[in-house]
N, CA, C and O atoms as a GROMACS GRO file, in nm:
protein
  436
    1GLU      N    1  -1.546   0.012  -9.439
    1GLU     CA    2  -1.583  -0.014  -9.301
    1GLU      C    3  -1.712  -0.096  -9.294
    1GLU      O    4  -1.718  -0.197  -9.223
    2LYS      N    5  -1.815  -0.055  -9.369
    2LYS     CA    6  -1.941  -0.129  -9.369
    2LYS      C    7  -1.921  -0.267  -9.432
    2LYS      O    8  -1.981  -0.365  -9.387
    3THR      N    9  -1.837  -0.274  -9.535
    3THR     CA   10  -1.810  -0.402  -9.599
    3THR      C   11  -1.744  -0.498  -9.501
    3THR      O   12  -1.780  -0.615  -9.494
    4ASN      N   13  -1.646  -0.448  -9.424
    4ASN     CA   14  -1.579  -0.532  -9.325
    4ASN      C   15  -1.677  -0.583  -9.220
    4ASN      O   16  -1.672  -0.700  -9.182
    5LEU      N   17  -1.766  -0.497  -9.174
    5LEU     CA   18  -1.865  -0.538  -9.075
    5LEU      C   19  -1.957  -0.644  -9.133
    5LEU      O   20  -1.988  -0.743  -9.066
    6CYS      N   21  -2.002  -0.625  -9.256
    6CYS     CA   22  -2.090  -0.723  -9.320
    6CYS      C   23  -2.019  -0.858  -9.336
    6CYS      O   24  -2.078  -0.962  -9.312
    7GLN      N   25  -1.892  -0.855  -9.378
    7GLN     CA   26  -1.817  -0.979  -9.393
    7GLN      C   27  -1.801  -1.049  -9.259
    7GLN      O   28  -1.814  -1.171  -9.251
    8PHE      N   29  -1.774  -0.973  -9.155
    8PHE     CA   30  -1.761  -1.030  -9.022
    8PHE      C   31  -1.892  -1.094  -8.978
    8PHE      O   32  -1.892  -1.204  -8.923
    9LEU      N   33  -2.003  -1.027  -9.002
    9LEU     CA   34  -2.134  -1.081  -8.964
    9LEU      C   35  -2.166  -1.209  -9.042
    9LEU      O   36  -2.226  -1.301  -8.986
   10VAL      N   37  -2.128  -1.215  -9.168
   10VAL     CA   38  -2.150  -1.337  -9.247
   10VAL      C   39  -2.069  -1.452  -9.187
   10VAL      O   40  -2.120  -1.563  -9.175
   11VAL      N   41  -1.945  -1.426  -9.150
   11VAL     CA   42  -1.863  -1.530  -9.087
   11VAL      C   43  -1.930  -1.578  -8.958
   11VAL      O   44  -1.938  -1.698  -8.934
   12CYS      N   45  -1.978  -1.485  -8.877
   12CYS     CA   46  -2.045  -1.522  -8.752
   12CYS      C   47  -2.169  -1.607  -8.779
   12CYS      O   48  -2.194  -1.705  -8.709
   13MET      N   49  -2.247  -1.569  -8.880
   13MET     CA   50  -2.368  -1.647  -8.912
   13MET      C   51  -2.330  -1.787  -8.960
   13MET      O   52  -2.396  -1.884  -8.922
   14LEU      N   53  -2.226  -1.799  -9.041
   14LEU     CA   54  -2.182  -1.931  -9.085
   14LEU      C   55  -2.138  -2.016  -8.967
   14LEU      O   56  -2.172  -2.134  -8.959
   15LEU      N   57  -2.063  -1.956  -8.876
   15LEU     CA   58  -2.018  -2.030  -8.759
   15LEU      C   59  -2.136  -2.075  -8.674
   15LEU      O   60  -2.142  -2.190  -8.631
   16TRP      N   61  -2.229  -1.984  -8.652
   16TRP     CA   62  -2.344  -2.016  -8.568
   16TRP      C   63  -2.432  -2.123  -8.634
   16TRP      O   64  -2.481  -2.213  -8.566
   17SER      N   65  -2.452  -2.115  -8.764
   17SER     CA   66  -2.539  -2.212  -8.833
   17SER      C   67  -2.476  -2.350  -8.840
   17SER      O   68  -2.548  -2.449  -8.855
   18SER      N   69  -2.344  -2.358  -8.830
   18SER     CA   70  -2.279  -2.488  -8.838
   18SER      C   71  -2.274  -2.558  -8.702
   18SER      O   72  -2.227  -2.671  -8.692
   19GLN      N   73  -2.320  -2.492  -8.600
   19GLN     CA   74  -2.315  -2.545  -8.465
   19GLN      C   75  -2.410  -2.662  -8.449
   19GLN      O   76  -2.523  -2.660  -8.499
   20ILE      N   77  -2.365  -2.764  -8.378
   20ILE     CA   78  -2.450  -2.879  -8.344
   20ILE      C   79  -2.493  -2.859  -8.200
   20ILE      O   80  -2.410  -2.850  -8.110
   21GLN      N   81  -2.623  -2.852  -8.178
   21GLN     CA   82  -2.676  -2.825  -8.044
   21GLN      C   83  -2.648  -2.941  -7.949
   21GLN      O   84  -2.645  -3.057  -7.990
   22GLY      N   85  -2.626  -2.908  -7.822
   22GLY     CA   86  -2.619  -3.010  -7.720
   22GLY      C   87  -2.479  -3.047  -7.674
   22GLY      O   88  -2.464  -3.095  -7.562
   23ASN      N   89  -2.378  -3.027  -7.753
   23ASN     CA   90  -2.243  -3.064  -7.715
   23ASN      C   91  -2.174  -2.939  -7.664
   23ASN      O   92  -2.160  -2.841  -7.737
   24ARG      N   93  -2.130  -2.941  -7.539
   24ARG     CA   94  -2.071  -2.822  -7.476
   24ARG      C   95  -1.949  -2.772  -7.552
   24ARG      O   96  -1.930  -2.651  -7.567
   25CYS      N   97  -1.867  -2.864  -7.601
   25CYS     CA   98  -1.747  -2.823  -7.675
   25CYS      C   99  -1.788  -2.751  -7.803
   25CYS      O  100  -1.723  -2.653  -7.842
   26ASP      N  101  -1.893  -2.798  -7.870
   26ASP     CA  102  -1.940  -2.730  -7.990
   26ASP      C  103  -1.977  -2.586  -7.959
   26ASP      O  104  -1.936  -2.494  -8.028
   27ASP      N  105  -2.056  -2.569  -7.854
   27ASP     CA  106  -2.100  -2.434  -7.816
   27ASP      C  107  -1.980  -2.346  -7.781
   27ASP      O  108  -1.972  -2.232  -7.827
   28SER      N  109  -1.889  -2.398  -7.702
   28SER     CA  110  -1.773  -2.320  -7.658
   28SER      C  111  -1.679  -2.290  -7.774
   28SER      O  112  -1.628  -2.178  -7.784
   29GLY      N  113  -1.657  -2.388  -7.860
   29GLY     CA  114  -1.570  -2.367  -7.975
   29GLY      C  115  -1.623  -2.259  -8.067
   29GLY      O  116  -1.547  -2.176  -8.117
   30ILE      N  117  -1.754  -2.261  -8.090
   30ILE     CA  118  -1.817  -2.158  -8.173
   30ILE      C  119  -1.801  -2.021  -8.108
   30ILE      O  120  -1.772  -1.923  -8.177
   31GLN      N  121  -1.819  -2.014  -7.976
   31GLN     CA  122  -1.803  -1.886  -7.906
   31GLN      C  123  -1.661  -1.831  -7.923
   31GLN      O  124  -1.643  -1.711  -7.945
   32ALA      N  125  -1.562  -1.918  -7.914
   32ALA     CA  126  -1.423  -1.874  -7.930
   32ALA      C  127  -1.399  -1.824  -8.072
   32ALA      O  128  -1.335  -1.720  -8.092
   33LEU      N  129  -1.449  -1.897  -8.171
   33LEU     CA  130  -1.430  -1.854  -8.310
   33LEU      C  131  -1.500  -1.721  -8.336
   33LEU      O  132  -1.446  -1.636  -8.407
   34MET      N  133  -1.619  -1.703  -8.279
   34MET     CA  134  -1.690  -1.577  -8.300
   34MET      C  135  -1.617  -1.462  -8.232
   34MET      O  136  -1.611  -1.351  -8.286
   35ALA      N  137  -1.560  -1.487  -8.113
   35ALA     CA  138  -1.486  -1.382  -8.042
   35ALA      C  139  -1.362  -1.340  -8.121
   35ALA      O  140  -1.314  -1.227  -8.108
   36CYS      N  141  -1.311  -1.431  -8.203
   36CYS     CA  142  -1.189  -1.404  -8.281
   36CYS      C  143  -1.220  -1.372  -8.428
   36CYS      O  144  -1.128  -1.369  -8.510
   37GLY      N  145  -1.344  -1.350  -8.460
   37GLY     CA  146  -1.385  -1.332  -8.600
   37GLY      C  147  -1.305  -1.230  -8.678
   37GLY      O  148  -1.270  -1.253  -8.793
   38TYR      N  149  -1.277  -1.115  -8.615
   38TYR     CA  150  -1.202  -1.010  -8.686
   38TYR      C  151  -1.058  -1.052  -8.714
   38TYR      O  152  -0.994  -0.998  -8.804
   39SER      N  153  -1.008  -1.146  -8.638
   39SER     CA  154  -0.869  -1.189  -8.654
   39SER      C  155  -0.852  -1.307  -8.748
   39SER      O  156  -0.742  -1.331  -8.798
   40ILE      N  157  -0.960  -1.382  -8.774
   40ILE     CA  158  -0.944  -1.506  -8.850
   40ILE      C  159  -1.025  -1.513  -8.979
   40ILE      O  160  -1.009  -1.607  -9.057
   41ALA      N  161  -1.112  -1.415  -9.003
   41ALA     CA  162  -1.194  -1.418  -9.125
   41ALA      C  163  -1.106  -1.408  -9.249
   41ALA      O  164  -1.012  -1.329  -9.252
   42LYS      N  165  -1.137  -1.487  -9.350
   42LYS     CA  166  -1.058  -1.486  -9.475
   42LYS      C  167  -1.061  -1.350  -9.542
   42LYS      O  168  -0.959  -1.304  -9.592
   43GLU      N  169  -1.176  -1.287  -9.544
   43GLU     CA  170  -1.195  -1.164  -9.622
   43GLU      C  171  -1.147  -1.038  -9.551
   43GLU      O  172  -1.144  -0.931  -9.612
   44LEU      N  173  -1.108  -1.048  -9.426
   44LEU     CA  174  -1.066  -0.930  -9.351
   44LEU      C  175  -0.915  -0.933  -9.330
   44LEU      O  176  -0.856  -1.039  -9.314
   45SER      N  177  -0.855  -0.814  -9.330
   45SER     CA  178  -0.713  -0.810  -9.295
   45SER      C  179  -0.703  -0.829  -9.144
   45SER      O  180  -0.788  -0.781  -9.068
   46SER      N  181  -0.601  -0.897  -9.102
   46SER     CA  182  -0.585  -0.925  -8.959
   46SER      C  183  -0.541  -0.801  -8.883
   46SER      O  184  -0.459  -0.724  -8.932
   47PRO      N  185  -0.595  -0.781  -8.762
   47PRO     CA  186  -0.543  -0.674  -8.677
   47PRO      C  187  -0.402  -0.713  -8.631
   47PRO      O  188  -0.367  -0.831  -8.636
   48PRO      N  189  -0.322  -0.616  -8.586
   48PRO     CA  190  -0.185  -0.647  -8.544
   48PRO      C  191  -0.180  -0.754  -8.436
   48PRO      O  192  -0.088  -0.836  -8.435
   49LYS      N  193  -0.275  -0.755  -8.346
   49LYS     CA  194  -0.281  -0.859  -8.243
   49LYS      C  195  -0.429  -0.888  -8.216
   49LYS      O  196  -0.513  -0.800  -8.236
   50PRO      N  197  -0.460  -1.009  -8.171
   50PRO     CA  198  -0.601  -1.042  -8.144
   50PRO      C  199  -0.658  -0.952  -8.034
   50PRO      O  200  -0.586  -0.906  -7.945
   51LEU      N  201  -0.787  -0.928  -8.042
   51LEU     CA  202  -0.854  -0.850  -7.939
   51LEU      C  203  -0.854  -0.926  -7.807
   51LEU      O  204  -0.844  -1.048  -7.806
   52ASP      N  205  -0.864  -0.853  -7.696
   52ASP     CA  206  -0.860  -0.916  -7.564
   52ASP      C  207  -0.967  -1.023  -7.547
   52ASP      O  208  -0.940  -1.129  -7.491
   53GLY      N  209  -1.088  -0.996  -7.596
   53GLY     CA  210  -1.197  -1.094  -7.583
   53GLY      C  211  -1.168  -1.223  -7.657
   53GLY      O  212  -1.208  -1.331  -7.613
   54CYS      N  213  -1.098  -1.211  -7.768
   54CYS     CA  214  -1.058  -1.328  -7.845
   54CYS      C  215  -0.963  -1.414  -7.764
   54CYS      O  216  -0.985  -1.534  -7.749
   55CYS      N  217  -0.858  -1.354  -7.712
   55CYS     CA  218  -0.760  -1.430  -7.634
   55CYS      C  219  -0.821  -1.488  -7.507
   55CYS      O  220  -0.787  -1.599  -7.467
   56THR      N  221  -0.909  -1.414  -7.444
   56THR     CA  222  -0.976  -1.466  -7.324
   56THR      C  223  -1.053  -1.592  -7.360
   56THR      O  224  -1.045  -1.692  -7.288
   57ALA      N  225  -1.128  -1.589  -7.469
   57ALA     CA  226  -1.205  -1.706  -7.512
   57ALA      C  227  -1.113  -1.823  -7.546
   57ALA      O  228  -1.142  -1.937  -7.508
   58VAL      N  229  -1.004  -1.796  -7.615
   58VAL     CA  230  -0.910  -1.903  -7.653
   58VAL      C  231  -0.848  -1.965  -7.529
   58VAL      O  232  -0.833  -2.087  -7.522
   59ARG      N  233  -0.813  -1.883  -7.431
   59ARG     CA  234  -0.750  -1.936  -7.308
   59ARG      C  235  -0.848  -2.018  -7.225
   59ARG      O  236  -0.812  -2.122  -7.171
   60ILE      N  237  -0.971  -1.971  -7.215
   60ILE     CA  238  -1.070  -2.041  -7.132
   60ILE      C  239  -1.118  -2.169  -7.201
   60ILE      O  240  -1.126  -2.274  -7.137
   61ILE      N  241  -1.148  -2.160  -7.328
   61ILE     CA  242  -1.208  -2.273  -7.400
   61ILE      C  243  -1.102  -2.372  -7.446
   61ILE      O  244  -1.124  -2.493  -7.442
   62GLY      N  245  -0.989  -2.322  -7.490
   62GLY     CA  246  -0.881  -2.408  -7.536
   62GLY      C  247  -0.891  -2.441  -7.684
   62GLY      O  248  -1.000  -2.455  -7.739
   63MET      N  249  -0.776  -2.453  -7.745
   63MET     CA  250  -0.771  -2.478  -7.890
   63MET      C  251  -0.814  -2.619  -7.926
   63MET      O  252  -0.860  -2.642  -8.039
   64LYS      N  253  -0.801  -2.714  -7.836
   64LYS     CA  254  -0.845  -2.851  -7.865
   64LYS      C  255  -0.994  -2.851  -7.899
   64LYS      O  256  -1.036  -2.912  -7.997
   65CYS      N  257  -1.071  -2.781  -7.818
   65CYS     CA  258  -1.215  -2.772  -7.841
   65CYS      C  259  -1.244  -2.696  -7.971
   65CYS      O  260  -1.329  -2.738  -8.049
   66VAL      N  261  -1.173  -2.587  -7.993
   66VAL     CA  262  -1.193  -2.508  -8.115
   66VAL      C  263  -1.165  -2.595  -8.238
   66VAL      O  264  -1.245  -2.597  -8.332
   67CYS      N  265  -1.054  -2.665  -8.237
   67CYS     CA  266  -1.016  -2.747  -8.352
   67CYS      C  267  -1.113  -2.862  -8.376
   67CYS      O  268  -1.135  -2.902  -8.490
   68GLU      N  269  -1.172  -2.915  -8.269
   68GLU     CA  270  -1.268  -3.026  -8.283
   68GLU      C  271  -1.393  -2.987  -8.360
   68GLU      O  272  -1.451  -3.070  -8.430
   69ILE      N  273  -1.434  -2.862  -8.350
   69ILE     CA  274  -1.561  -2.822  -8.413
   69ILE      C  275  -1.543  -2.770  -8.555
   69ILE      O  276  -1.642  -2.747  -8.625
   70ILE      N  277  -1.420  -2.750  -8.598
   70ILE     CA  278  -1.397  -2.694  -8.732
   70ILE      C  279  -1.427  -2.798  -8.839
   70ILE      O  280  -1.369  -2.906  -8.842
   71ASN      N  281  -1.521  -2.761  -8.926
   71ASN     CA  282  -1.558  -2.847  -9.039
   71ASN      C  283  -1.530  -2.771  -9.169
   71ASN      O  284  -1.480  -2.659  -9.167
   72LYS      N  285  -1.563  -2.832  -9.281
   72LYS     CA  286  -1.535  -2.770  -9.412
   72LYS      C  287  -1.606  -2.636  -9.426
   72LYS      O  288  -1.550  -2.541  -9.482
   73GLU      N  289  -1.728  -2.626  -9.376
   73GLU     CA  290  -1.804  -2.502  -9.386
   73GLU      C  291  -1.734  -2.388  -9.311
   73GLU      O  292  -1.722  -2.277  -9.362
   74ILE      N  293  -1.687  -2.418  -9.191
   74ILE     CA  294  -1.615  -2.319  -9.113
   74ILE      C  295  -1.483  -2.285  -9.180
   74ILE      O  296  -1.444  -2.168  -9.188
   75GLU      N  297  -1.413  -2.389  -9.229
   75GLU     CA  298  -1.284  -2.366  -9.296
   75GLU      C  299  -1.299  -2.277  -9.420
   75GLU      O  300  -1.205  -2.207  -9.458
   76SER      N  301  -1.416  -2.280  -9.482
   76SER     CA  302  -1.437  -2.196  -9.600
   76SER      C  303  -1.450  -2.049  -9.563
   76SER      O  304  -1.432  -1.961  -9.647
   77ALA      N  305  -1.482  -2.020  -9.436
   77ALA     CA  306  -1.503  -1.883  -9.392
   77ALA      C  307  -1.384  -1.823  -9.317
   77ALA      O  308  -1.371  -1.701  -9.310
   78ILE      N  309  -1.298  -1.909  -9.262
   78ILE     CA  310  -1.186  -1.857  -9.184
   78ILE      C  311  -1.054  -1.894  -9.250
   78ILE      O  312  -1.045  -1.989  -9.327
   79ASP      N  313  -0.952  -1.817  -9.217
   79ASP     CA  314  -0.817  -1.844  -9.265
   79ASP      C  315  -0.748  -1.926  -9.156
   79ASP      O  316  -0.720  -1.876  -9.047
   80MET      N  317  -0.719  -2.052  -9.186
   80MET     CA  318  -0.664  -2.142  -9.086
   80MET      C  319  -0.526  -2.097  -9.038
   80MET      O  320  -0.494  -2.115  -8.920
   81GLN      N  321  -0.446  -2.039  -9.124
   81GLN     CA  322  -0.315  -1.990  -9.079
   81GLN      C  323  -0.333  -1.874  -8.981
   81GLN      O  324  -0.257  -1.861  -8.886
   82LYS      N  325  -0.434  -1.788  -9.006
   82LYS     CA  326  -0.463  -1.680  -8.911
   82LYS      C  327  -0.504  -1.740  -8.777
   82LYS      O  328  -0.465  -1.687  -8.672
   83LEU      N  329  -0.581  -1.848  -8.778
   83LEU     CA  330  -0.623  -1.914  -8.654
   83LEU      C  331  -0.500  -1.967  -8.579
   83LEU      O  332  -0.491  -1.952  -8.457
   84VAL      N  333  -0.407  -2.028  -8.651
   84VAL     CA  334  -0.283  -2.077  -8.589
   84VAL      C  335  -0.206  -1.960  -8.527
   84VAL      O  336  -0.154  -1.971  -8.416
   85ASN      N  337  -0.200  -1.848  -8.598
   85ASN     CA  338  -0.130  -1.729  -8.547
   85ASN      C  339  -0.199  -1.673  -8.424
   85ASN      O  340  -0.133  -1.632  -8.329
   86VAL      N  341  -0.333  -1.671  -8.424
   86VAL     CA  342  -0.409  -1.622  -8.309
   86VAL      C  343  -0.383  -1.711  -8.188
   86VAL      O  344  -0.360  -1.661  -8.078
   87ALA      N  345  -0.387  -1.842  -8.208
   87ALA     CA  346  -0.363  -1.935  -8.097
   87ALA      C  347  -0.227  -1.907  -8.033
   87ALA      O  348  -0.214  -1.904  -7.911
   88SER      N  349  -0.127  -1.887  -8.115
   88SER     CA  350   0.008  -1.859  -8.066
   88SER      C  351   0.013  -1.724  -7.994
   88SER      O  352   0.071  -1.713  -7.886
   89ALA      N  353  -0.046  -1.621  -8.055
   89ALA     CA  354  -0.046  -1.487  -7.995
   89ALA      C  355  -0.120  -1.484  -7.862
   89ALA      O  356  -0.089  -1.402  -7.775
   90CYS      N  357  -0.216  -1.573  -7.846
   90CYS     CA  358  -0.295  -1.578  -7.722
   90CYS      C  359  -0.234  -1.673  -7.618
   90CYS      O  360  -0.293  -1.696  -7.512
   91GLY      N  361  -0.118  -1.728  -7.648
   91GLY     CA  362  -0.051  -1.815  -7.552
   91GLY      C  363  -0.097  -1.959  -7.553
   91GLY      O  364  -0.067  -2.035  -7.460
   92ARG      N  365  -0.169  -1.999  -7.657
   92ARG     CA  366  -0.215  -2.138  -7.670
   92ARG      C  367  -0.175  -2.192  -7.807
   92ARG      O  368  -0.261  -2.230  -7.886
   93PRO      N  369  -0.043  -2.198  -7.834
   93PRO     CA  370   0.001  -2.240  -7.968
   93PRO      C  371  -0.038  -2.384  -7.999
   93PRO      O  372  -0.041  -2.470  -7.911
   94LEU      N  373  -0.066  -2.409  -8.125
   94LEU     CA  374  -0.095  -2.545  -8.170
   94LEU      C  375   0.037  -2.614  -8.200
   94LEU      O  376   0.129  -2.553  -8.255
   95ALA      N  377   0.046  -2.740  -8.165
   95ALA     CA  378   0.169  -2.817  -8.187
   95ALA      C  379   0.196  -2.832  -8.336
   95ALA      O  380   0.103  -2.856  -8.413
   96PRO      N  381   0.322  -2.820  -8.378
   96PRO     CA  382   0.356  -2.843  -8.518
   96PRO      C  383   0.310  -2.983  -8.561
   96PRO      O  384   0.322  -3.079  -8.485
   97HIS      N  385   0.258  -2.992  -8.680
   97HIS     CA  386   0.209  -3.116  -8.740
   97HIS      C  387   0.081  -3.170  -8.674
   97HIS      O  388   0.041  -3.284  -8.701
   98SER      N  389   0.018  -3.090  -8.589
   98SER     CA  390  -0.110  -3.132  -8.531
   98SER      C  391  -0.222  -3.098  -8.628
   98SER      O  392  -0.202  -3.020  -8.722
   99GLN      N  393  -0.338  -3.155  -8.605
   99GLN     CA  394  -0.453  -3.137  -8.692
   99GLN      C  395  -0.551  -3.039  -8.627
   99GLN      O  396  -0.580  -3.049  -8.508
  100CYS      N  397  -0.601  -2.945  -8.706
  100CYS     CA  398  -0.706  -2.853  -8.659
  100CYS      C  399  -0.809  -2.850  -8.770
  100CYS      O  400  -0.785  -2.789  -8.874
  101GLY      N  401  -0.924  -2.913  -8.750
  101GLY     CA  402  -1.016  -2.938  -8.860
  101GLY      C  403  -0.945  -3.030  -8.957
  101GLY      O  404  -0.891  -3.132  -8.916
  102SER      N  405  -0.944  -2.995  -9.084
  102SER     CA  406  -0.868  -3.077  -9.180
  102SER      C  407  -0.731  -3.014  -9.208
  102SER      O  408  -0.655  -3.063  -9.292
  103TYR      N  409  -0.701  -2.905  -9.137
  103TYR     CA  410  -0.577  -2.831  -9.158
  103TYR      C  411  -0.463  -2.894  -9.078
  103TYR      O  412  -0.479  -2.921  -8.959
  104LEU      N  413  -0.351  -2.917  -9.143
  104LEU     CA  414  -0.232  -2.967  -9.076
  104LEU      C  415  -0.143  -2.848  -9.040
  104LEU      O  416  -0.098  -2.775  -9.128
  105VAL      N  417  -0.121  -2.830  -8.911
  105VAL     CA  418  -0.040  -2.717  -8.864
  105VAL      C  419   0.103  -2.735  -8.916
  105VAL      O  420   0.162  -2.841  -8.898
  106PRO      N  421   0.158  -2.631  -8.980
  106PRO     CA  422   0.294  -2.643  -9.035
  106PRO      C  423   0.398  -2.672  -8.927
  106PRO      O  424   0.381  -2.636  -8.810
  107GLY      N  425   0.505  -2.739  -8.966
  107GLY     CA  426   0.616  -2.765  -8.875
  107GLY      C  427   0.699  -2.641  -8.854
  107GLY      O  428   0.686  -2.544  -8.929
  108VAL      N  429   0.783  -2.643  -8.755
  108VAL     CA  430   0.872  -2.531  -8.726
  108VAL      C  431   0.986  -2.533  -8.826
  108VAL      O  432   1.047  -2.637  -8.851
  109ALA      N  433   1.015  -2.417  -8.883
  109ALA     CA  434   1.124  -2.409  -8.984
  109ALA      C  435   1.260  -2.418  -8.920
  109ALA      O  436   1.361  -2.412  -8.989
   0.00000   0.00000   0.00000
């Protein structure tokens, strides 16, 4: 339990430190990623469904903004497939073959 909390806090610190001040989308995208931290962190097992605060942030901010701010540093801390799953679970699915950071969203099977 303490290990999970520490890992989550490390992810949040990485996200916050990678933020570029002044651009509204950067600020909003970081807020959405932080709200979804428990669902997208590489080191944590995903909850069965994203928390309400996560989905609220994704719906308000939008995945376009979230994907724009994702860089290599953020990608090293989050599981991009979990992010794709969260977007879909929150009603904001990413289009197949679209780009989110450097991640190419898989096509539909």
